[in-house]
C-alpha positions in Angstrom: 128.4 291.6 57.3 129.3 288.8 59.2 126.5 286.9 61.0 126.0 286.5 64.6 127.6 283.4 66.1 126.1 281.5 69.1 128.7 279.2 71.4 126.7 276.2 73.0 124.6 273.4 72.2 121.3 273.5 71.0 120.3 270.5 73.8 120.2 273.2 76.3 117.2 275.5 76.9 119.1 278.8 77.2 121.2 278.1 73.6 118.0 276.9 72.2 116.0 280.3 73.6 118.8 282.5 71.4 118.4 280.6 68.6 114.7 280.6 68.6 114.6 284.2 68.6 117.2 284.6 65.6 114.7 282.1 63.7 111.8 284.3 64.5 113.3 287.7 63.1 115.0 285.4 60.6 118.4 287.2 61.4 121.7 285.0 59.8 123.7 283.5 62.4 126.5 280.6 63.0 125.9 277.9 65.7 129.6 277.4 67.1 129.0 274.0 68.9 130.5 273.5 72.5 130.5 270.3 73.7 129.5 270.4 77.5 129.9 266.6 78.1 133.4 267.1 77.6 133.6 270.2 79.6 134.3 272.6 76.5 132.3 275.1 78.5 135.0 275.4 81.0 138.0 276.1 79.0 139.5 279.6 78.7 138.2 280.2 75.0 134.5 280.0 76.0 135.3 281.6 79.7 136.1 284.7 78.0 132.9 284.7 76.0 130.8 284.0 79.4 132.5 284.1 82.6 130.2 281.8 84.5 131.2 279.1 82.3 127.9 278.9 81.0 125.9 278.4 77.5 125.4 280.2 75.7 128.1 282.7 74.5 126.9 285.4 71.7 129.2 287.5 69.8 128.2 289.9 67.4 131.5 291.9 66.0 133.1 293.4 68.8 130.3 292.8 71.1 129.8 289.7 73.5 127.0 289.1 75.6 125.9 286.2 78.0 122.7 285.4 79.6 120.1 283.9 77.2 117.2 286.4 77.8 119.2 289.7 77.3 120.8 288.3 74.5 117.2 287.4 73.2 116.3 291.5 73.9 119.3 292.3 72.1 118.2 290.5 68.7 114.6 291.8 68.9 115.8 295.4 69.3 118.3 294.7 66.6 116.4 292.9 64.2 112.8 293.1 65.1 111.8 296.3 63.4 112.9 294.8 60.0 110.8 291.7 60.9 107.7 293.9 61.6 107.8 292.6 65.2 107.4 294.7 68.5 107.8 291.8 71.1 109.0 293.8 73.6 106.1 295.8 73.6 108.8 299.1 73.4 106.4 300.6 70.6 103.4 300.2 72.6 103.3 302.4 75.5 104.7 302.0 78.8 101.8 299.8 80.1 102.0 297.4 77.5 105.8 297.6 78.2 105.2 296.7 82.1 103.0 293.9 81.5 105.5 292.4 78.6 108.7 293.1 81.6 106.5 291.7 84.4 105.2 288.2 82.5 108.8 288.0 81.3 109.9 288.1 84.9 107.1 285.2 86.0 108.9 283.1 83.4 112.1 283.3 84.8 111.3 283.4 88.1 108.5 281.1 88.8 107.7 278.6 85.7 111.3 278.1 85.2 112.5 276.9 88.3 108.8 275.0 88.6 109.3 273.5 85.5 112.8 272.8 84.6 113.8 270.1 87.5 111.2 267.7 85.2 113.0 268.5 82.5 116.3 268.1 83.6 115.6 264.7 85.7 114.1 263.0 82.4 115.8 264.8 79.5 118.6 266.5 80.1 120.9 264.1 82.8 119.9 261.0 80.6 121.5 262.9 77.6 124.3 263.9 79.9 125.3 260.8 81.9 126.7 257.7 79.1 124.3 254.8 78.9 121.5 257.1 79.9 122.1 257.3 83.2 120.1 256.5 86.4 116.2 256.7 86.3 114.7 260.1 87.1 114.9 261.1 90.9 111.0 260.5 91.6 110.8 262.9 94.3 112.3 265.7 92.9 109.8 265.3 89.9 106.9 265.0 92.3 107.6 268.4 94.0 108.3 270.0 90.8 104.9 269.3 89.2 103.5 269.9 92.8 104.9 273.5 92.1 104.2 273.8 87.9 100.7 273.1 89.1 100.3 276.1 91.5 102.1 278.0 88.9 99.7 276.9 86.2 96.9 277.8 88.1 97.8 281.1 88.1 98.6 281.3 84.0 94.8 279.8 83.9 93.3 282.6 85.6 95.5 285.1 83.8 94.4 283.6 80.1 90.8 283.4 81.3 91.4 287.5 81.2 93.6 287.9 77.8 95.0 285.9 74.8 98.3 285.7 75.7 100.1 286.3 78.9 101.0 290.1 78.5 97.4 291.0 76.4 95.8 290.0 73.3 99.1 290.1 71.4 101.9 287.5 71.5 104.8 288.9 73.0 108.3 288.1 74.4 107.1 286.9 77.5 105.1 283.9 75.7 108.0 282.8 73.4 110.4 282.6 76.1 108.2 279.5 77.5 109.4 277.5 74.5 112.3 275.6 75.1 111.3 274.2 78.4 107.7 273.4 78.0 108.5 271.9 74.4 110.8 269.5 76.3 108.3 269.0 79.3 105.8 268.0 76.1 107.9 265.0 75.3 107.8 263.7 79.2 105.5 261.2 80.5 103.8 264.4 82.3 102.7 266.5 79.5 99.1 265.3 80.8 99.3 268.0 83.8 98.5 270.7 81.0 95.3 268.9 80.7 93.6 270.4 83.5 94.6 273.8 82.7 92.6 274.3 79.3 93.4 277.9 78.7 97.0 277.4 79.4 97.1 274.3 77.3 95.1 276.2 73.9 97.6 279.0 74.5 100.6 276.5 74.2 98.8 275.1 71.1 98.7 278.5 69.6 102.5 279.2 70.1 103.0 276.0 68.5 100.6 276.3 65.8 101.7 279.9 64.5 103.0 279.1 61.3 106.8 277.7 59.8 108.9 280.2 61.3 107.6 279.0 64.8 107.8 275.4 64.2 111.2 275.8 62.6 112.1 277.5 66.1 110.7 274.9 68.0 112.2 272.0 66.0 115.8 273.4 66.9 114.6 271.6 70.4 113.8 268.7 68.5 116.7 268.0 66.2 118.9 268.4 69.7 116.7 265.1 71.1 117.9 263.2 68.3 
């Protein structure tokens, strides 16, 4: 059986998310590089994989998918059982599944919009612009940090009641936070997490889960070099 193919640059968080879950389940895959600086993601061959000219594209035989969270769910449904994982909560009952779904939406709708501007300003944009580009837009960064603090306060309250976001077991909702948070922790603003001890402990648990998790996170680290 041919390995699944991921089309994109691992520097991009949505590509890293897909690679993270492939690493999590131990699936064989091929990363097909797409040079977004050169605009390869806008070329016809890539648009056939992702009609919005974004990354990643994903192919498993005749099946083509885009949107990283949907791809990640597909990966877990195909390989998670073999790996002994129920990260989606689908085997744990309707209430557990609902909690995973809810906190997955929180990551996409609240956490991601709050944290991503800092990552883009400090890491992604300097990577894209030759010579490192201009200094980060401090107004954008400050507004993002203010919004992030509000979100982290809600997370802190949640994590006072449970070990992980959806309950006492790690889930898809938790792992979705890794790509952007991993990058954020390499910026000068990582100390924001120090004000939220439950959140910081939760993040440290995610990073301390063992070789597989560290290998997943290192995808992001390698792309920074």
